[in-house]
Every structure is written in structure tokens, then in C-alpha cells.
C-alpha positions in Angstrom: 86.7 30.5 71.8 85.4 34.0 72.2 88.1 36.7 71.7 88.8 38.7 74.9 89.8 42.0 73.3 91.3 43.7 70.2 94.9 44.7 69.5 96.1 46.9 66.7 99.7 46.1 65.5 101.7 48.7 63.7 104.9 47.0 62.5 107.0 45.6 59.6 106.6 42.2 57.9 109.1 39.3 58.3 109.1 36.9 55.4 110.5 34.1 57.6 107.5 34.4 59.9 109.6 34.5 63.1 109.4 38.2 64.0 107.5 41.3 62.9 103.8 41.4 62.2 103.7 37.6 61.7 105.0 36.9 65.2 102.7 39.6 66.6 99.5 38.2 65.0 100.4 34.6 66.3 101.0 36.0 69.8 97.8 38.0 70.1 95.8 35.1 68.7 97.5 32.5 71.1 96.7 34.8 74.1 93.0 34.9 73.1 92.6 38.3 71.5 91.9 39.6 67.9 94.7 41.2 65.9 94.4 44.0 63.3 97.4 45.4 61.5 99.0 48.4 59.8 102.0 47.4 57.8 105.0 49.8 57.9 107.6 47.9 55.9 108.2 44.7 53.9 111.4 42.8 54.5 113.2 40.1 52.7 114.8 38.0 55.4 115.3 34.6 56.9 116.9 33.3 60.1 120.4 34.3 58.9 119.6 38.0 58.3 117.8 40.8 56.6 118.6 41.3 52.9 116.1 44.0 51.8 113.7 46.5 53.4 111.0 48.4 51.6 109.1 51.1 53.5 105.4 51.5 53.0 104.5 55.2 52.3 103.6 57.1 55.4 100.1 58.0 54.0 99.3 54.4 53.5 100.4 53.5 57.0 98.2 56.3 58.4 95.2 55.2 56.2 95.6 51.6 57.5 95.4 52.8 61.1 92.5 55.2 60.6 90.5 52.5 58.8 90.9 50.2 61.8 90.2 52.8 64.5 87.2 54.2 62.7 85.5 50.8 62.4 86.8 48.0 64.6 88.5 50.0 67.3 91.1 48.6 69.7 91.9 48.1 73.4 95.7 48.3 72.9 98.3 49.3 70.2 101.6 47.5 69.7 104.2 49.5 67.7 107.1 47.6 66.2 109.4 48.5 63.3 109.0 52.1 62.1 111.5 52.4 59.3 111.7 56.2 58.7 110.9 59.6 60.2 107.8 60.1 58.0 106.2 57.0 59.3 107.0 57.9 62.9 105.4 61.4 62.4 102.4 59.9 60.7 101.8 57.2 63.5 102.3 59.9 66.1 99.8 62.3 64.5 97.1 59.5 64.1 97.5 58.1 67.6 97.4 61.6 69.2 94.1 62.2 67.4 92.5 58.9 68.4 94.0 58.6 71.9 93.9 54.8 72.2 94.8 53.5 75.6 97.6 50.9 76.2 100.3 51.9 73.7 103.2 49.5 73.8 106.4 50.5 71.8 109.1 48.0 70.9 111.8 50.3 69.6 113.0 48.0 66.9 116.4 49.3 65.7 118.7 46.4 65.0 117.9 42.9 63.7 119.4 39.8 65.4 121.9 39.5 62.6 123.0 43.1 63.1 121.1 44.8 60.2 120.0 48.4 61.1 116.2 48.7 60.9 115.8 52.4 61.5 117.5 55.5 60.1 119.6 57.6 62.5 117.6 60.8 62.2 114.4 58.8 62.9 115.6 58.1 66.4 115.0 61.6 67.7 111.4 61.6 66.4 110.9 58.3 68.2 112.1 59.9 71.4 110.4 63.2 71.1 107.1 62.2 69.5 106.3 58.5 70.3 107.8 57.7 73.7 105.6 60.3 75.5 102.5 58.6 74.2 103.4 55.2 75.5 102.1 53.1 78.3 105.2 50.9 78.0 108.5 50.9 76.1 110.3 47.5 75.8 113.9 48.1 74.6 116.6 45.5 74.7 120.1 46.6 75.8 121.5 47.8 72.4 118.2 49.8 71.9 118.4 51.3 75.4 122.0 52.3 74.7 121.0 54.1 71.5 118.0 55.8 73.2 120.0 57.0 76.3 123.4 57.4 74.7 125.0 55.5 77.5 126.7 52.0 77.7 125.1 49.2 79.7 127.1 46.4 81.1 125.4 45.4 84.4 122.1 45.5 86.3 122.9 49.0 87.8 123.4 50.4 84.3 120.1 48.9 83.3 118.2 50.5 86.1 119.8 53.9 85.3 118.9 53.6 81.6 115.4 52.5 82.4 114.9 55.5 84.6 116.3 57.8 81.8 113.7 56.4 79.3 111.0 56.8 81.9 112.0 60.5 82.1 111.5 60.7 78.3 107.7 60.5 79.0 106.7 56.8 78.8 104.5 55.7 81.8 106.5 52.5 82.2 109.7 50.9 80.8 110.6 47.1 80.5 114.3 46.8 79.8 115.3 43.3 78.7 118.7 42.0 79.8 119.2 39.1 77.3 122.2 40.7 75.7 124.3 40.7 78.9 126.7 37.8 79.2 125.2 36.5 82.5 123.8 33.1 83.4 120.9 34.9 85.0 118.4 37.3 83.3 117.3 40.4 85.1 114.5 42.1 83.2 113.9 45.6 84.7 110.4 47.1 84.9 110.6 50.8 85.8 107.4 52.5 86.7 106.5 55.8 88.5 106.2 53.7 91.7 109.7 52.2 91.4 111.7 49.3 90.1 110.6 45.7 89.8 113.1 43.0 88.7 112.0 39.8 87.0 114.8 37.3 87.6 115.3 33.9 85.8 118.0 31.6 84.5 119.0 32.3 80.9 118.0 29.6 78.4 121.0 28.6 76.2 119.6 28.6 72.6 120.0 30.2 69.2 116.2 30.1 68.7 115.6 33.7 69.7 114.4 35.3 66.4 111.3 37.4 67.3 111.6 37.5 71.1 111.2 41.3 71.3 108.2 41.3 68.9 106.6 38.4 70.7 107.1 39.9 74.2 105.8 43.4 73.3 102.7 41.9 71.6 102.1 39.7 74.6 102.2 42.7 77.0 99.9 44.7 74.7 97.4 41.8 74.6 97.5 41.4 78.4 97.0 45.2 78.9 94.1 45.0 76.4 92.5 42.3 78.6 92.7 44.7 81.6 95.6 43.1 83.4 97.8 45.6 85.3 101.3 46.5 84.1 103.2 44.2 86.5 101.0 41.2 85.8 101.1 41.9 82.1 104.9 41.8 82.1 105.1 38.7 84.3 102.6 36.7 82.1 104.3 37.9 78.9 107.9 37.0 80.0 106.7 33.6 81.0 104.9 33.2 77.6 108.2 34.0 75.8 110.2 31.6 77.9 107.8 28.8 77.0 107.9 29.8 73.3 111.8 29.7 73.4 111.8 26.2 75.1 109.3 24.8 72.5 111.0 26.4 69.5 110.7 24.2 66.3 114.4 24.7 65.4 113.8 26.0 61.8 116.5 27.7 59.7 120.3 27.8 59.8 120.6 31.0 61.8 118.6 32.5 64.7 115.6 30.2 64.7 112.0 31.4 65.4 110.2 30.8 68.7 
């Protein structure tokens, strides 16, 4: 099968293979494109939680990105875990120079088991430097609460938060509602044109490790294949649903898709 496009993934590694760069590569490949990577951190983790995180030096992260963009190039960039402020600044500087189109940011801040994946002073750099470069930001509810400084407990709160993040400079925001205690899921896509709601019934499962990574990589892949933002989100949400339904059930904690 001929690959349709190229996607550069800037993210951390997950030793359990369910999230992070491992989930990203699988997703991009499954959707018919070619994945290149710049590793930002190495984690020791499994389905029960994250035990150790080691950051890759910012200069090495930057070098990985420039080596890819100088040679192979890309039609989209997916950004996942950026562990510290130096890495955020370095990624910002490099992307600003190369100006790739279709930048999708999954603002990874908290792991499924509750482990913090970003330092507090890094969040302001994420907001001030990276979000304005983005085609799409894909926070879940806890991440949107951190970004906006407001609590979210219903669909109206979600719409307000999505608009706030849109005002931070991203072209589009896809706010995921999986953390709400509802039987239905209302994922909110906020664009300059208005609000689109993707509604579906929640799947009862503990096999949700890597949903955020998988979704953001799927959207980046769809955008790289010239699908518009709404179509990209729709296809990607459906892809994640199917991945949850067909999860292998590995591990004793939050299983992979």
C-alpha cells in the first residue's frame, strides 16, 4: 500500500506501548501515512501508572526535528508530551522557523493514573508559545481546566472553555468530554466559524490508555491527507471508538486500545 502522506510526531515514549509515541506510530501507519519521530522523554510505565520520567535534552529534541524536516519533510506535526519548559521553547523555535502546516497539539499534562507529566511553570510556555502555532489543540477536561483556570462540569462549561482556548491563538479546538460522568459523550469542536458537537454513547470500559494520543495522531494524519478539520475530527473520533471496542484487554490497570 502506498503511503498517503508524512506525519512528524514530537512526543514521549510509553514502555507499555499503549500511549505516547508508540500509539502515535501505530495510528499514523494504520491510517495509511508514514510516521517520523522526535522523542521528548522516556517513561517507565505500564497500564497501572507511570513510575519514572526522563527528559531528553532540548538540543537533542531540536536536532531530531531539524534532521527530519531538512530531509524527509512532513504534511502534519503531532505534538504530545513536552516534559519541561526548555523542550517547549526548543520545539516552538524550530517549528516557527520551518512553518510546517497542520500542527496538532495534544496538551499532555496528567497520565490516566494521575501522574503529572508536565512541570507547572511549563504550562505558561505551552499557552504563550505553542498554542498560537496550532491548527488544532485537543485537550481533555482536566487539561482544559488547567489551561483556562476554570472548572468544567457540563456541556456549557466545555463550550466556554473551548472558546477561551481558541482565543489563546489556536485555529481550532477539540475538547473531549470523556471525563464527565454522563452516559453520552459530547466532544466539542470550536472553530472560527462556530461550534460543532460530536455526540455519541459512552463505551463502558477501562481500556482507555492512549485515547488522547491516538485521537490527536489520527487527526494529524487526516489533516496531512488534505481532509478538512471537521471531517478529520469525525473520522478520528470514529477510529478511536473502534479501537476502544476492539481493545485486547492487556494489563491490570487502564488497558491499551
